[in-house]
N, C-alpha and C positions, 0 to 999 in steps of 0.2 A: 730637559730645559725647554720651555716653550718660547722664551725670549732670550736675546743675547745678554749674557752676563758680563761682569767686569773683566773676566779673563777670556772673553771670546777671542779666538785666534791663537791662543796658547796651546801648543801641541805637547802632550804628555805621554811618555812611554812608561807603563806601570808593570814592573817585574816583581812586585811584592806579593807575598803570600798573605793569608788571612790576618797575620799579626800586624802587617803594615798596610793593608788594603784601604783603610779609611783615609790615608793621606791623599791619594789620588782621587778618591770619592769626593773629598772636600773641594779639591780643585775643579772637578767635574761639575759640582753643584754651583760653582761660581762662573761656569761657562766654558771651561777648558775642554778641549777635545782629547779625551783620554782613551788610549788604546791599551788593552790588556791581553797579551799573548798567554795562551794556556794550552795544555794538551787537550785533545778532543774528548778523552774520557776523564772528566773532572768530577770526582765523586763528591767534592765539597759543594758543587754548584747548586744543589737543591736545599742546602741548609739556610735557615733564616739569617744567621750571622753573615754568611757569605753574600747572600742577596742584598743585605743592607749595605755592606761595605763596598759592594761593587756596582751599585746603582749608577746609572748615567754614564757607563763606560761602554765603549765598543770592544768587541772581542775578535781575536784571530787565532787560528790553530797554530801552535808552536810548542814543541817539546824541547826544552833547553838541553836535553841530553842527546838529541837526534843529530845525525851528521849534518853539517852545514848550519847548525843553529847559531854558532858564534858569528858567522858571516851575516846571517839575516838580522841578528840583534844589532850588529854594527850598522847595517843599512838603516834600520829603524831609528837608531840613535842619531844618524846623520839628518833625519827628517824631523826629529823632535826638538823641542825647546827645553824640556825637563825630563830627566830620567829619575824614576823612583824605584828603589830596590831595597830589599832587606836580606840579601843573599848571605851576608857575613863576609868578612875579609877573605877567608880561605876559598869559599865557593866563588866569590867574585873574581878571585885570581884565576881560577880554572876557566872562567868565561872571559877573561881579559877585560874585566870591568872594574878594576881597582882605580883609584883616583888618578894616579899619574898616567895610566894608559888611556883612560877615557879623555882626560884633559888634553893629552897629546894629540889624539885623533880628532877630537871634536871640541875645539876651543870655545864654541858658542854655547855648549850644553851646560845647563844647571843640573848637577848630579846630587840628588837627595839620597844619602846612604843611611838608612835606618838599621840599627842593630841593637842587641840587648845591652851591651856594655861599651859601645863605641868602637871606633876603628883602630884603636891602639890599646896597649895594656895587656896583661897576662890573660884576661878573660875575653879578649876581643872576638874569639871564635865560638864562644858559648852561645847556645840558643835555648831560650827558656819558654816553657809553657806558662799559661796565665798565672797560676798560683805561685810558682817560684819567682816570677817577674814581680808580682805584687809584694812578695816578701823582700826581694832585692831592693825595691824602691824605699823601704822603710815603713810602708804603710801598715803591713801586717803586724808590726811591732806594737802598735797602739790601738788596734781594732778589737773591740769586744770588752767584756768586763773582767776586772782583775781576777776574780775567782773562777773564771771559765777559760777554756782554750781560746786562742786568737780566732777572730772571725774573718773569713775571706769574703771579699766583695766579688760575687760571681761576675763572669764576663771577662773581657780583655781590656780593662780600663787602663792599665799601665802602657800596653802597646798602643792603645788609642791616644793616650797622652803624647806618646812619641809621634804618632801620625799628625796630631794637631800642630806640634812644634815643627814637624817636617813641612807641612803645608805652608805655615807662616814663613819658614825659612826659604821655601821655594819661591814664593812671591817676592820676598825681599831680594833674593839673589837675581831673579829675573828683572826686577826694576833696576838693580845695579848694573845688569848687563846692558840695559838701555843707555846707561851713562858711559860704560867702559868698553862695550863691545865684546866682553869675555864672560864666559860662565864661571862657575865655581862649585866646589863641593860643600854640601850642607851635611855635616856629620852629627847625627842625632842618636844619643844613647837613651834607650827606654828606661834604664835605671835612673838616670838623671832627670829625664822628662817626667817620670812618675813621681819622683820626689818633689820637683818643682810644681807639677800640676796638682798633685793631691795634698801637698803640704802636711805631712804627718806630724802634727805639732807636738806629739808626745816626745819627739826627739829633742827639739830645742827646749822644751820645758824641762827635760832632764838636765840639760846643761844649765838652764836658769837656776834650778834648785841647787846645783853645785856651788853657785856663788851667792845666792840669796835664799837661804834656807827658811824663809818665812812660811812658805806653803808646806803642806804635808809632803813627805817623800813621794815623788812621782811613781805611780804604780806601773807595772809592766804594760798595761793597756789603759787607754784614756776613756773608754766607754763613750758617754755622750758629753764629757767635759763639763763646761759650765752652762751649756745649753741643754737643759734637762729634757729627756724623753720621759714623759709621765703617762700613767694609765688613765684611760677614759672608759666609759661604759661599753663602748663598741670598738675599742682599739687603743691607739696611743696618740698623744699630741707632743709637740716640741715647743718649749717656751724659753724665752730669753729674760733673765733677771739681772740686767747689767747695771741698772742705776736705781736710785731711791724711788723714782716714779714707777718703774716696773715692779719693784718689790712691794710697794704699797698696793698697787693694783692686784698683784698676785694674792696678797693677804685677803683682799676683798673677794677675789674669785674663790678662795678657799674658805670663805665665810669666817674670817677673823679668828683663827684658832689661837688659844692662849699660849701654846707651846712656842710659837714664833713671834711673840708680842713684845719682847724686851728690846731695849735700845741697842743692844749688841748686834741684833739682826739687821740694823741699818747699815752695818759695815760689810762691804763686799767680801772681805777676807774671812769674816766670821761665817758667812754663808758658804764659802768655798770649803771651809774646814768642817762644816756640819751638813754636808749634802745628804747624809743618810736621814737626818730629821726631816728635811724637805720632802724626801721620797715617801717617808711614812705618812706625812701630812697629806700628800697628794693621793696616796692609796686610800686614805680615809675620807678625803673631802671632795675628790674629783670624779670618782668612779660611779657616781649616781647620775652623771650627765654624759651625753654622747659627745663625740668630737665636734659635731656641728654646733651643738648648744654651747660647748666651751669656747669655740671659736667666736661665736657672736657675742658672748658675754665678755670675753677678753678684749675683743675689738672695741666694745663700748667703754671698757675700763681703761684702755690705752696700754695694754701689755702685749708685746709681740708673741703670738701663739699661732701655730699652724697645725692643721690636722695631718697626720701621716697616712697617706692613701696607699692602698694596695694597687698593683699595676692595673688591674681591671677597672678600679675606681678612677684612676688617673685618665685612662683612655676614654671613659664615659663621662668625664667631668664636663660641665657646660663650657668652661673656658677652653678646654682642649677641642671640643666640638666646634665652638665658634671660630677658633683659629685654624681649623682644618689640619690639626697636628698629625692626625693619623688618617690615611686613606687606604682604600682597598689595593692590594698588591697586584692583582691580575694573574697571580700564579695559582693554578688550580690545586696543587698539592698543599697549599697553605690555607686556602679558603679566604674569606673576607676578614 
């Protein structure tokens, strides 16, 4: 940070591994002084995912299993305003960092306890890798097309959801401390945060169909739902056909095919029940134009349509460049 942020002066002790490291990174981006203890030989430290989630933090050498580690952690907690950890209840107990112990010794401390299933319940000590965490959130249930296996969204998105909720909770608890003079524990479950943050709507839709069986039976996976991903000459676009104006514009974009010309197509429910026809029309009528051409034409017609970019296209996009979204890392082994 080159200028003081809104959390300037907030002292954070970060004991989270890669699954929870984004939490303190967000606080650091807002100006907090984040200290991350770690062993001297940290094999993860060269990985881009590690570097991204640990930017703007200070480091200090500390092996949590070394003699005297508990005492040093306790001393660091005494100097901090916020403790962020995702040790899990069992490991936290070994280090005397469970809620009651921390609150008893450090009444001022905001304790953000990230875990995969929360601090209580039969699965409180489970630790999940990214794929089972994604599945536990409910998101894997509805990702992909019905005729194909479920699709995993690569990365650590469920744990990152927990980190975001943890950062928000940390700020809220810190502000409350200004009023009460006491810290508190922020208990964040990655499973719950992933469900709330990703909102896998295939699950509530299944319940909806249970009571209102107007729609076709909900498939195992929701694919692109009612926001169609459609082919173009050089990739794919996504389009919203939510109201009559959008539908009329789409028909013009598709050059008025007769197969979708009847009055029944004016009804949203009819379009939902005949998505396969819309996809056939798109394959026949849109693939002669590039994503950019379809975008400009759809924009003129008034239908929401966006080009689906590859990562390298997003990085090189004029909007990304104008915003300075991506900058050189300065890490020689990563390049620019």
